[in-house]
ZAMAR-471400 format. One record per residue (C-alpha): x, y, z; residue in one letter; residue number from 1. Coordinates in nm, 3 decimals. Layout:
BEGIN
<atom X="X" Y="Y" Z="Z" type="A" seq="NUM"/>
...
//
This chain:
BEGIN
<atom X="-0.705" Y="-3.810" Z="1.482" type="X" seq="1"/>
<atom X="-0.519" Y="-4.036" Z="1.240" type="X" seq="2"/>
<atom X="-0.139" Y="-3.991" Z="1.229" type="X" seq="3"/>
<atom X="-0.041" Y="-3.977" Z="0.866" type="X" seq="4"/>
<atom X="0.295" Y="-4.137" Z="0.946" type="X" seq="5"/>
<atom X="0.122" Y="-4.452" Z="1.067" type="X" seq="6"/>
<atom X="-0.078" Y="-4.476" Z="0.745" type="X" seq="7"/>
<atom X="0.241" Y="-4.459" Z="0.541" type="X" seq="8"/>
<atom X="0.404" Y="-4.726" Z="0.757" type="X" seq="9"/>
<atom X="0.114" Y="-4.959" Z="0.682" type="X" seq="10"/>
<atom X="0.194" Y="-4.929" Z="0.312" type="X" seq="11"/>
<atom X="0.567" Y="-5.003" Z="0.344" type="X" seq="12"/>
<atom X="0.535" Y="-5.381" Z="0.308" type="X" seq="13"/>
<atom X="0.326" Y="-5.344" Z="-0.006" type="X" seq="14"/>
<atom X="0.577" Y="-5.099" Z="-0.151" type="X" seq="15"/>
<atom X="0.854" Y="-5.352" Z="-0.098" type="X" seq="16"/>
<atom X="0.653" Y="-5.621" Z="-0.275" type="X" seq="17"/>
<atom X="0.590" Y="-5.391" Z="-0.569" type="X" seq="18"/>
<atom X="0.953" Y="-5.290" Z="-0.603" type="X" seq="19"/>
<atom X="1.071" Y="-5.650" Z="-0.592" type="X" seq="20"/>
<atom X="0.811" Y="-5.747" Z="-0.848" type="X" seq="21"/>
<atom X="0.899" Y="-5.466" Z="-1.086" type="X" seq="22"/>
<atom X="1.264" Y="-5.563" Z="-1.062" type="X" seq="23"/>
<atom X="1.196" Y="-5.930" Z="-1.124" type="X" seq="24"/>
<atom X="1.190" Y="-6.084" Z="-1.470" type="X" seq="25"/>
<atom X="0.845" Y="-6.178" Z="-1.590" type="X" seq="26"/>
<atom X="0.654" Y="-5.919" Z="-1.388" type="X" seq="27"/>
<atom X="0.598" Y="-5.684" Z="-1.681" type="X" seq="28"/>
<atom X="0.259" Y="-5.823" Z="-1.776" type="X" seq="29"/>
<atom X="0.409" Y="-6.011" Z="-2.071" type="X" seq="30"/>
<atom X="0.183" Y="-6.307" Z="-2.009" type="X" seq="31"/>
<atom X="-0.129" Y="-6.093" Z="-2.019" type="X" seq="32"/>
<atom X="-0.363" Y="-6.131" Z="-2.314" type="X" seq="33"/>
<atom X="-0.335" Y="-5.766" Z="-2.415" type="X" seq="34"/>
<atom X="-0.477" Y="-5.598" Z="-2.724" type="X" seq="35"/>
<atom X="-0.417" Y="-5.269" Z="-2.899" type="X" seq="36"/>
<atom X="-0.644" Y="-5.072" Z="-2.669" type="X" seq="37"/>
<atom X="-0.506" Y="-4.840" Z="-2.406" type="X" seq="38"/>
<atom X="-0.451" Y="-5.046" Z="-2.091" type="X" seq="39"/>
<atom X="-0.598" Y="-4.850" Z="-1.799" type="X" seq="40"/>
<atom X="-0.596" Y="-4.944" Z="-1.431" type="X" seq="41"/>
<atom X="-0.819" Y="-4.767" Z="-1.180" type="X" seq="42"/>
<atom X="-0.858" Y="-4.788" Z="-0.805" type="X" seq="43"/>
<atom X="-1.216" Y="-4.714" Z="-0.694" type="X" seq="44"/>
<atom X="-1.526" Y="-4.796" Z="-0.895" type="X" seq="45"/>
<atom X="-1.626" Y="-4.434" Z="-0.944" type="X" seq="46"/>
<atom X="-1.307" Y="-4.378" Z="-1.143" type="X" seq="47"/>
<atom X="-1.359" Y="-4.702" Z="-1.335" type="X" seq="48"/>
<atom X="-1.697" Y="-4.568" Z="-1.441" type="X" seq="49"/>
<atom X="-1.541" Y="-4.245" Z="-1.569" type="X" seq="50"/>
<atom X="-1.283" Y="-4.430" Z="-1.778" type="X" seq="51"/>
<atom X="-1.544" Y="-4.665" Z="-1.924" type="X" seq="52"/>
<atom X="-1.772" Y="-4.375" Z="-2.015" type="X" seq="53"/>
<atom X="-1.500" Y="-4.151" Z="-2.158" type="X" seq="54"/>
<atom X="-1.280" Y="-4.422" Z="-2.310" type="X" seq="55"/>
<atom X="-1.543" Y="-4.643" Z="-2.468" type="X" seq="56"/>
<atom X="-1.400" Y="-4.919" Z="-2.687" type="X" seq="57"/>
<atom X="-1.062" Y="-4.747" Z="-2.714" type="X" seq="58"/>
<atom X="-0.961" Y="-4.853" Z="-2.362" type="X" seq="59"/>
<atom X="-0.941" Y="-5.171" Z="-2.160" type="X" seq="60"/>
<atom X="-1.014" Y="-5.096" Z="-1.795" type="X" seq="61"/>
<atom X="-0.910" Y="-5.301" Z="-1.492" type="X" seq="62"/>
<atom X="-1.053" Y="-5.181" Z="-1.160" type="X" seq="63"/>
<atom X="-0.864" Y="-5.285" Z="-0.847" type="X" seq="64"/>
<atom X="-1.137" Y="-5.216" Z="-0.589" type="X" seq="65"/>
<atom X="-1.477" Y="-5.367" Z="-0.649" type="X" seq="66"/>
<atom X="-1.805" Y="-5.361" Z="-0.453" type="X" seq="67"/>
<atom X="-1.768" Y="-5.363" Z="-0.077" type="X" seq="68"/>
<atom X="-1.396" Y="-5.279" Z="-0.079" type="X" seq="69"/>
<atom X="-1.280" Y="-5.007" Z="0.159" type="X" seq="70"/>
<atom X="-1.017" Y="-4.799" Z="-0.027" type="X" seq="71"/>
<atom X="-0.879" Y="-4.657" Z="0.297" type="X" seq="72"/>
<atom X="-0.756" Y="-5.003" Z="0.394" type="X" seq="73"/>
<atom X="-0.710" Y="-5.183" Z="0.061" type="X" seq="74"/>
<atom X="-0.358" Y="-5.299" Z="-0.019" type="X" seq="75"/>
<atom X="-0.219" Y="-5.423" Z="-0.348" type="X" seq="76"/>
<atom X="-0.231" Y="-5.801" Z="-0.386" type="X" seq="77"/>
<atom X="0.013" Y="-5.995" Z="-0.603" type="X" seq="78"/>
<atom X="-0.249" Y="-5.991" Z="-0.878" type="X" seq="79"/>
<atom X="-0.289" Y="-5.615" Z="-0.841" type="X" seq="80"/>
<atom X="0.086" Y="-5.572" Z="-0.876" type="X" seq="81"/>
<atom X="0.086" Y="-5.762" Z="-1.205" type="X" seq="82"/>
<atom X="-0.209" Y="-5.557" Z="-1.329" type="X" seq="83"/>
<atom X="-0.039" Y="-5.231" Z="-1.234" type="X" seq="84"/>
<atom X="0.286" Y="-5.334" Z="-1.400" type="X" seq="85"/>
<atom X="0.107" Y="-5.403" Z="-1.729" type="X" seq="86"/>
<atom X="-0.083" Y="-5.071" Z="-1.737" type="X" seq="87"/>
<atom X="-0.029" Y="-4.782" Z="-1.977" type="X" seq="88"/>
<atom X="-0.185" Y="-4.544" Z="-1.724" type="X" seq="89"/>
<atom X="-0.314" Y="-4.572" Z="-1.368" type="X" seq="90"/>
<atom X="-0.590" Y="-4.344" Z="-1.241" type="X" seq="91"/>
<atom X="-0.646" Y="-4.308" Z="-0.869" type="X" seq="92"/>
<atom X="-0.839" Y="-4.067" Z="-0.649" type="X" seq="93"/>
<atom X="-0.555" Y="-3.921" Z="-0.446" type="X" seq="94"/>
<atom X="-0.592" Y="-3.698" Z="-0.138" type="X" seq="95"/>
<atom X="-0.484" Y="-4.001" Z="0.070" type="X" seq="96"/>
<atom X="-0.801" Y="-4.199" Z="-0.006" type="X" seq="97"/>
<atom X="-0.590" Y="-4.498" Z="-0.111" type="X" seq="98"/>
<atom X="-0.371" Y="-4.453" Z="0.195" type="X" seq="99"/>
<atom X="-0.248" Y="-4.812" Z="0.213" type="X" seq="100"/>
<atom X="-0.143" Y="-4.793" Z="-0.154" type="X" seq="101"/>
<atom X="-0.004" Y="-4.438" Z="-0.150" type="X" seq="102"/>
<atom X="0.363" Y="-4.534" Z="-0.171" type="X" seq="103"/>
<atom X="0.288" Y="-4.807" Z="-0.424" type="X" seq="104"/>
<atom X="0.131" Y="-4.551" Z="-0.655" type="X" seq="105"/>
<atom X="0.416" Y="-4.308" Z="-0.596" type="X" seq="106"/>
<atom X="0.670" Y="-4.575" Z="-0.693" type="X" seq="107"/>
<atom X="0.469" Y="-4.660" Z="-1.006" type="X" seq="108"/>
<atom X="0.506" Y="-4.304" Z="-1.131" type="X" seq="109"/>
<atom X="0.808" Y="-4.287" Z="-1.361" type="X" seq="110"/>
<atom X="0.763" Y="-4.647" Z="-1.473" type="X" seq="111"/>
<atom X="0.395" Y="-4.615" Z="-1.562" type="X" seq="112"/>
<atom X="0.201" Y="-4.296" Z="-1.600" type="X" seq="113"/>
<atom X="-0.016" Y="-4.232" Z="-1.295" type="X" seq="114"/>
<atom X="-0.266" Y="-3.955" Z="-1.234" type="X" seq="115"/>
<atom X="-0.479" Y="-3.859" Z="-0.937" type="X" seq="116"/>
<atom X="-0.815" Y="-3.759" Z="-1.081" type="X" seq="117"/>
<atom X="-0.849" Y="-3.493" Z="-0.812" type="X" seq="118"/>
<atom X="-0.537" Y="-3.309" Z="-0.935" type="X" seq="119"/>
<atom X="-0.751" Y="-3.084" Z="-1.152" type="X" seq="120"/>
<atom X="-0.967" Y="-2.962" Z="-0.865" type="X" seq="121"/>
<atom X="-0.878" Y="-2.619" Z="-0.729" type="X" seq="122"/>
<atom X="-0.764" Y="-2.673" Z="-0.370" type="X" seq="123"/>
<atom X="-0.986" Y="-2.386" Z="-0.261" type="X" seq="124"/>
<atom X="-1.283" Y="-2.610" Z="-0.343" type="X" seq="125"/>
<atom X="-1.159" Y="-2.896" Z="-0.126" type="X" seq="126"/>
<atom X="-1.254" Y="-2.949" Z="0.237" type="X" seq="127"/>
<atom X="-0.975" Y="-2.961" Z="0.495" type="X" seq="128"/>
<atom X="-1.118" Y="-3.107" Z="0.819" type="X" seq="129"/>
<atom X="-0.907" Y="-3.008" Z="1.122" type="X" seq="130"/>
<atom X="-0.912" Y="-3.360" Z="1.267" type="X" seq="131"/>
<atom X="-0.730" Y="-3.503" Z="0.962" type="X" seq="132"/>
<atom X="-0.394" Y="-3.335" Z="1.028" type="X" seq="133"/>
<atom X="-0.422" Y="-3.079" Z="0.750" type="X" seq="134"/>
<atom X="-0.504" Y="-3.329" Z="0.476" type="X" seq="135"/>
<atom X="-0.795" Y="-3.280" Z="0.239" type="X" seq="136"/>
<atom X="-1.120" Y="-3.474" Z="0.252" type="X" seq="137"/>
<atom X="-1.085" Y="-3.722" Z="-0.039" type="X" seq="138"/>
<atom X="-1.456" Y="-3.808" Z="-0.089" type="X" seq="139"/>
<atom X="-1.518" Y="-3.553" Z="-0.364" type="X" seq="140"/>
<atom X="-1.751" Y="-3.776" Z="-0.569" type="X" seq="141"/>
<atom X="-2.039" Y="-3.716" Z="-0.326" type="X" seq="142"/>
<atom X="-2.071" Y="-3.370" Z="-0.488" type="X" seq="143"/>
<atom X="-2.173" Y="-3.447" Z="-0.847" type="X" seq="144"/>
<atom X="-2.065" Y="-3.113" Z="-0.987" type="X" seq="145"/>
<atom X="-1.724" Y="-3.133" Z="-0.822" type="X" seq="146"/>
<atom X="-1.675" Y="-3.488" Z="-0.952" type="X" seq="147"/>
<atom X="-1.719" Y="-3.355" Z="-1.304" type="X" seq="148"/>
<atom X="-1.369" Y="-3.209" Z="-1.266" type="X" seq="149"/>
<atom X="-1.238" Y="-3.565" Z="-1.228" type="X" seq="150"/>
<atom X="-1.407" Y="-3.655" Z="-1.556" type="X" seq="151"/>
<atom X="-1.227" Y="-3.371" Z="-1.731" type="X" seq="152"/>
<atom X="-0.895" Y="-3.482" Z="-1.579" type="X" seq="153"/>
<atom X="-0.936" Y="-3.837" Z="-1.709" type="X" seq="154"/>
<atom X="-1.039" Y="-3.715" Z="-2.052" type="X" seq="155"/>
<atom X="-0.733" Y="-3.494" Z="-2.081" type="X" seq="156"/>
<atom X="-0.492" Y="-3.776" Z="-1.996" type="X" seq="157"/>
<atom X="-0.656" Y="-4.025" Z="-2.231" type="X" seq="158"/>
<atom X="-0.642" Y="-3.776" Z="-2.519" type="X" seq="159"/>
<atom X="-0.273" Y="-3.708" Z="-2.450" type="X" seq="160"/>
<atom X="-0.188" Y="-4.077" Z="-2.451" type="X" seq="161"/>
<atom X="-0.406" Y="-4.163" Z="-2.750" type="X" seq="162"/>
<atom X="-0.418" Y="-3.858" Z="-2.980" type="X" seq="163"/>
<atom X="-0.593" Y="-4.053" Z="-3.253" type="X" seq="164"/>
<atom X="-0.888" Y="-4.099" Z="-3.020" type="X" seq="165"/>
<atom X="-0.899" Y="-3.737" Z="-2.899" type="X" seq="166"/>
<atom X="-1.214" Y="-3.652" Z="-3.093" type="X" seq="167"/>
<atom X="-1.394" Y="-3.962" Z="-2.970" type="X" seq="168"/>
<atom X="-1.290" Y="-3.890" Z="-2.611" type="X" seq="169"/>
<atom X="-1.413" Y="-3.532" Z="-2.641" type="X" seq="170"/>
<atom X="-1.751" Y="-3.640" Z="-2.774" type="X" seq="171"/>
<atom X="-1.801" Y="-3.904" Z="-2.504" type="X" seq="172"/>
<atom X="-1.683" Y="-3.665" Z="-2.233" type="X" seq="173"/>
<atom X="-1.933" Y="-3.403" Z="-2.343" type="X" seq="174"/>
<atom X="-2.218" Y="-3.656" Z="-2.328" type="X" seq="175"/>
<atom X="-2.115" Y="-3.783" Z="-1.985" type="X" seq="176"/>
<atom X="-2.081" Y="-3.433" Z="-1.841" type="X" seq="177"/>
<atom X="-2.428" Y="-3.345" Z="-1.971" type="X" seq="178"/>
<atom X="-2.562" Y="-3.653" Z="-1.793" type="X" seq="179"/>
<atom X="-2.393" Y="-3.549" Z="-1.470" type="X" seq="180"/>
<atom X="-2.526" Y="-3.194" Z="-1.498" type="X" seq="181"/>
<atom X="-2.878" Y="-3.334" Z="-1.522" type="X" seq="182"/>
<atom X="-2.804" Y="-3.565" Z="-1.231" type="X" seq="183"/>
<atom X="-2.692" Y="-3.272" Z="-1.014" type="X" seq="184"/>
<atom X="-3.015" Y="-3.086" Z="-1.089" type="X" seq="185"/>
<atom X="-3.217" Y="-3.398" Z="-1.004" type="X" seq="186"/>
<atom X="-3.037" Y="-3.439" Z="-0.670" type="X" seq="187"/>
<atom X="-3.121" Y="-3.081" Z="-0.574" type="X" seq="188"/>
<atom X="-3.486" Y="-3.133" Z="-0.666" type="X" seq="189"/>
<atom X="-3.509" Y="-3.451" Z="-0.459" type="X" seq="190"/>
<atom X="-3.344" Y="-3.326" Z="-0.140" type="X" seq="191"/>
<atom X="-3.561" Y="-3.015" Z="-0.141" type="X" seq="192"/>
<atom X="-3.842" Y="-3.236" Z="-0.006" type="X" seq="193"/>
<atom X="-3.651" Y="-3.296" Z="0.318" type="X" seq="194"/>
<atom X="-3.729" Y="-3.026" Z="0.579" type="X" seq="195"/>
<atom X="-3.425" Y="-2.822" Z="0.675" type="X" seq="196"/>
<atom X="-3.437" Y="-2.937" Z="1.037" type="X" seq="197"/>
<atom X="-3.419" Y="-3.302" Z="0.923" type="X" seq="198"/>
<atom X="-3.131" Y="-3.260" Z="0.682" type="X" seq="199"/>
<atom X="-2.886" Y="-3.446" Z="0.901" type="X" seq="200"/>
<atom X="-2.699" Y="-3.737" Z="0.744" type="X" seq="201"/>
<atom X="-2.555" Y="-3.981" Z="1.000" type="X" seq="202"/>
<atom X="-2.330" Y="-4.255" Z="0.863" type="X" seq="203"/>
<atom X="-2.048" Y="-4.487" Z="0.969" type="X" seq="204"/>
<atom X="-1.773" Y="-4.244" Z="0.858" type="X" seq="205"/>
<atom X="-1.748" Y="-3.896" Z="0.712" type="X" seq="206"/>
<atom X="-1.775" Y="-3.986" Z="0.344" type="X" seq="207"/>
<atom X="-2.050" Y="-3.735" Z="0.265" type="X" seq="208"/>
<atom X="-1.913" Y="-3.396" Z="0.367" type="X" seq="209"/>
<atom X="-1.903" Y="-3.274" Z="0.006" type="X" seq="210"/>
<atom X="-2.260" Y="-3.396" Z="-0.036" type="X" seq="211"/>
<atom X="-2.354" Y="-3.198" Z="0.274" type="X" seq="212"/>
<atom X="-2.190" Y="-2.880" Z="0.149" type="X" seq="213"/>
<atom X="-2.334" Y="-2.908" Z="-0.201" type="X" seq="214"/>
<atom X="-2.688" Y="-3.008" Z="-0.104" type="X" seq="215"/>
<atom X="-2.730" Y="-2.838" Z="0.234" type="X" seq="216"/>
<atom X="-2.706" Y="-3.129" Z="0.478" type="X" seq="217"/>
<atom X="-2.533" Y="-3.151" Z="0.813" type="X" seq="218"/>
<atom X="-2.315" Y="-3.462" Z="0.808" type="X" seq="219"/>
<atom X="-2.210" Y="-3.667" Z="1.107" type="X" seq="220"/>
<atom X="-1.988" Y="-3.973" Z="1.073" type="X" seq="221"/>
<atom X="-1.897" Y="-4.208" Z="1.354" type="X" seq="222"/>
<atom X="-1.538" Y="-4.280" Z="1.245" type="X" seq="223"/>
<atom X="-1.430" Y="-3.953" Z="1.087" type="X" seq="224"/>
<atom X="-1.282" Y="-3.933" Z="0.736" type="X" seq="225"/>
<atom X="-1.093" Y="-4.261" Z="0.739" type="X" seq="226"/>
<atom X="-1.186" Y="-4.611" Z="0.851" type="X" seq="227"/>
<atom X="-0.826" Y="-4.684" Z="0.954" type="X" seq="228"/>
<atom X="-0.920" Y="-4.656" Z="1.323" type="X" seq="229"/>
<atom X="-1.214" Y="-4.806" Z="1.510" type="X" seq="230"/>
<atom X="-1.474" Y="-4.589" Z="1.677" type="X" seq="231"/>
<atom X="-1.467" Y="-4.615" Z="2.056" type="X" seq="232"/>
<atom X="-1.749" Y="-4.648" Z="2.306" type="X" seq="233"/>
<atom X="-1.726" Y="-4.277" Z="2.377" type="X" seq="234"/>
<atom X="-1.773" Y="-4.196" Z="2.009" type="X" seq="235"/>
<atom X="-2.083" Y="-4.416" Z="1.999" type="X" seq="236"/>
<atom X="-2.232" Y="-4.249" Z="2.307" type="X" seq="237"/>
<atom X="-2.158" Y="-3.898" Z="2.182" type="X" seq="238"/>
<atom X="-2.326" Y="-3.965" Z="1.851" type="X" seq="239"/>
<atom X="-2.622" Y="-4.136" Z="2.021" type="X" seq="240"/>
<atom X="-2.670" Y="-3.833" Z="2.245" type="X" seq="241"/>
<atom X="-2.666" Y="-3.603" Z="1.944" type="X" seq="242"/>
<atom X="-2.923" Y="-3.815" Z="1.757" type="X" seq="243"/>
<atom X="-3.153" Y="-3.840" Z="2.057" type="X" seq="244"/>
<atom X="-3.133" Y="-3.467" Z="2.132" type="X" seq="245"/>
<atom X="-3.209" Y="-3.375" Z="1.771" type="X" seq="246"/>
<atom X="-3.477" Y="-3.645" Z="1.726" type="X" seq="247"/>
<atom X="-3.314" Y="-3.753" Z="1.401" type="X" seq="248"/>
<atom X="-3.538" Y="-4.019" Z="1.245" type="X" seq="249"/>
<atom X="-3.280" Y="-4.230" Z="1.062" type="X" seq="250"/>
<atom X="-2.913" Y="-4.317" Z="1.030" type="X" seq="251"/>
<atom X="-2.743" Y="-4.512" Z="0.753" type="X" seq="252"/>
<atom X="-2.504" Y="-4.800" Z="0.707" type="X" seq="253"/>
<atom X="-2.246" Y="-4.807" Z="0.427" type="X" seq="254"/>
<atom X="-2.187" Y="-5.087" Z="0.181" type="X" seq="255"/>
<atom X="-1.811" Y="-5.093" Z="0.236" type="X" seq="256"/>
<atom X="-1.819" Y="-5.083" Z="0.619" type="X" seq="257"/>
<atom X="-1.954" Y="-5.348" Z="0.856" type="X" seq="258"/>
<atom X="-2.289" Y="-5.231" Z="1.002" type="X" seq="259"/>
<atom X="-2.209" Y="-5.322" Z="1.362" type="X" seq="260"/>
<atom X="-2.098" Y="-4.972" Z="1.464" type="X" seq="261"/>
<atom X="-2.411" Y="-4.806" Z="1.331" type="X" seq="262"/>
<atom X="-2.622" Y="-5.075" Z="1.497" type="X" seq="263"/>
<atom X="-2.438" Y="-4.996" Z="1.822" type="X" seq="264"/>
<atom X="-2.531" Y="-4.629" Z="1.784" type="X" seq="265"/>
<atom X="-2.894" Y="-4.722" Z="1.725" type="X" seq="266"/>
<atom X="-2.896" Y="-4.936" Z="2.040" type="X" seq="267"/>
<atom X="-2.739" Y="-4.651" Z="2.240" type="X" seq="268"/>
<atom X="-3.007" Y="-4.409" Z="2.118" type="X" seq="269"/>
<atom X="-3.279" Y="-4.649" Z="2.227" type="X" seq="270"/>
<atom X="-3.111" Y="-4.689" Z="2.565" type="X" seq="271"/>
<atom X="-3.156" Y="-4.314" Z="2.604" type="X" seq="272"/>
<atom X="-3.526" Y="-4.345" Z="2.531" type="X" seq="273"/>
<atom X="-3.492" Y="-4.222" Z="2.174" type="X" seq="274"/>
<atom X="-3.612" Y="-4.380" Z="1.854" type="X" seq="275"/>
<atom X="-3.407" Y="-4.398" Z="1.534" type="X" seq="276"/>
<atom X="-3.430" Y="-4.634" Z="1.240" type="X" seq="277"/>
<atom X="-3.171" Y="-4.771" Z="0.999" type="X" seq="278"/>
<atom X="-3.267" Y="-4.573" Z="0.690" type="X" seq="279"/>
<atom X="-3.092" Y="-4.808" Z="0.449" type="X" seq="280"/>
<atom X="-2.753" Y="-4.877" Z="0.298" type="X" seq="281"/>
<atom X="-2.558" Y="-4.604" Z="0.118" type="X" seq="282"/>
<atom X="-2.276" Y="-4.653" Z="-0.130" type="X" seq="283"/>
<atom X="-1.995" Y="-4.434" Z="0.000" type="X" seq="284"/>
<atom X="-1.643" Y="-4.553" Z="-0.091" type="X" seq="285"/>
<atom X="-1.751" Y="-4.830" Z="-0.327" type="X" seq="286"/>
<atom X="-2.027" Y="-4.872" Z="-0.586" type="X" seq="287"/>
<atom X="-2.271" Y="-5.159" Z="-0.630" type="X" seq="288"/>
<atom X="-2.231" Y="-5.482" Z="-0.823" type="X" seq="289"/>
<atom X="-2.144" Y="-5.463" Z="-1.194" type="X" seq="290"/>
<atom X="-2.449" Y="-5.489" Z="-1.415" type="X" seq="291"/>
<atom X="-2.678" Y="-5.324" Z="-1.158" type="X" seq="292"/>
<atom X="-2.788" Y="-4.957" Z="-1.163" type="X" seq="293"/>
<atom X="-2.581" Y="-4.898" Z="-0.848" type="X" seq="294"/>
<atom X="-2.278" Y="-5.037" Z="-1.032" type="X" seq="295"/>
<atom X="-2.246" Y="-4.706" Z="-1.217" type="X" seq="296"/>
<atom X="-2.165" Y="-4.367" Z="-1.068" type="X" seq="297"/>
<atom X="-2.495" Y="-4.201" Z="-1.169" type="X" seq="298"/>
<atom X="-2.690" Y="-4.505" Z="-1.048" type="X" seq="299"/>
<atom X="-2.503" Y="-4.503" Z="-0.718" type="X" seq="300"/>
<atom X="-2.587" Y="-4.136" Z="-0.664" type="X" seq="301"/>
<atom X="-2.953" Y="-4.192" Z="-0.747" type="X" seq="302"/>
<atom X="-2.972" Y="-4.486" Z="-0.507" type="X" seq="303"/>
<atom X="-2.815" Y="-4.283" Z="-0.226" type="X" seq="304"/>
<atom X="-3.041" Y="-3.983" Z="-0.276" type="X" seq="305"/>
<atom X="-3.357" Y="-4.192" Z="-0.293" type="X" seq="306"/>
<atom X="-3.254" Y="-4.379" Z="0.021" type="X" seq="307"/>
<atom X="-3.181" Y="-4.059" Z="0.212" type="X" seq="308"/>
<atom X="-3.500" Y="-3.883" Z="0.104" type="X" seq="309"/>
<atom X="-3.721" Y="-4.185" Z="0.171" type="X" seq="310"/>
<atom X="-3.580" Y="-4.212" Z="0.524" type="X" seq="311"/>
<atom X="-3.577" Y="-3.844" Z="0.620" type="X" seq="312"/>
<atom X="-3.860" Y="-3.674" Z="0.430" type="X" seq="313"/>
<atom X="-4.208" Y="-3.703" Z="0.582" type="X" seq="314"/>
<atom X="-4.384" Y="-3.980" Z="0.395" type="X" seq="315"/>
<atom X="-4.076" Y="-4.050" Z="0.180" type="X" seq="316"/>
<atom X="-4.090" Y="-3.821" Z="-0.121" type="X" seq="317"/>
<atom X="-3.817" Y="-3.948" Z="-0.352" type="X" seq="318"/>
<atom X="-3.914" Y="-3.966" Z="-0.717" type="X" seq="319"/>
<atom X="-3.788" Y="-4.258" Z="-0.921" type="X" seq="320"/>
<atom X="-3.854" Y="-4.059" Z="-1.237" type="X" seq="321"/>
<atom X="-3.758" Y="-3.694" Z="-1.244" type="X" seq="322"/>
<atom X="-3.650" Y="-3.675" Z="-1.607" type="X" seq="323"/>
<atom X="-3.349" Y="-3.859" Z="-1.746" type="X" seq="324"/>
<atom X="-3.199" Y="-3.951" Z="-1.401" type="X" seq="325"/>
//
C-alpha cells in the first residue's frame, strides 16, 4: 500500500522550486521563441498525441515526459518549469498518475489554465483498487474506448481557448475518434484468438487493469498501481507461485520500468520447476520513440496487442493487417 501523504511530500521540493521560479523576474517564458499558435504543454506521451491530432497546426505542443519516462516518479526539472510557465494550457492525466508533480500542477492552476484529461470520465467507469487507499487507477488509456473521453476533453478545452479554430478542432476530433473506434474493434478481434484460460497478463506493475476489464484479461502486476515502491522478495515469490500454478506461458516487461524485477520473477518460476518466457516489451506509462509507429497512441496500442497475442495465443495469431489499424 502506498501512503498518499508520502507521495505528496516527495513533490514538496519541486513545488517550492516552481513557486520561486514563477515569482522571479524572467521566468515567464519571455525568452522563448513563441509564435501565434496556442502554446500547449502535456505530461505523458499519450496526451501529447491527442493534442497533436486534435490541434493540428493551430497548436504548439511541448511534452514533458518522453519515451522511457515513468510518470509516477517524474519531477519537474528547471527546464520543465520554464516550459510550464510559458504555456497557455497544460494537459495532464490526473488521478495521481503524475504524483511527484501533483502539487506543481495544482499551483499552476490560476496562473495558467490546467486540465486533467480524465476529468470528463464518469467516476463510475473508473477502477478503484482497494490497495491504493481509495484513489482511482489512473491508467485509463489501456482501454481505447475509455481513452476517447480524454480526446473529447482536450477538444473542448482547445475550442474554448481558440474559438476561431473550433470548427477545425471538431473536424480533426471526429476523424481521430473514428480511428480509435476502429482500433478498439481491431483489439477485440485480435485478443479473441487467445484462449480464455491463457488470458492472463503479467507485467511489472498494474498498468493494464482497464485493458483487462475492457478486453477480458486477468491482470497481475508485481508492483501494484504505482512504481513509487519496490517489489519485495515476497512479492516476487507470490507471483512466481501463481504463474507456475497456472502454467502461464509468458510475462512482459515494460518500456518505462527496469526489467530486473520481471527477470527475477522468471527465475523464481524456473526455480519452482516451471517454465515461462519473457513475451516482449509493452508500452505502459510511456510511448515509443517519436517518428516510430509506437510513438503514437494507436501505434502503441497495436504494438502491445500484437506482442500479447503473439506470446499467449497458440502459434501466435496476431494480424498485422486487420483493416485500417
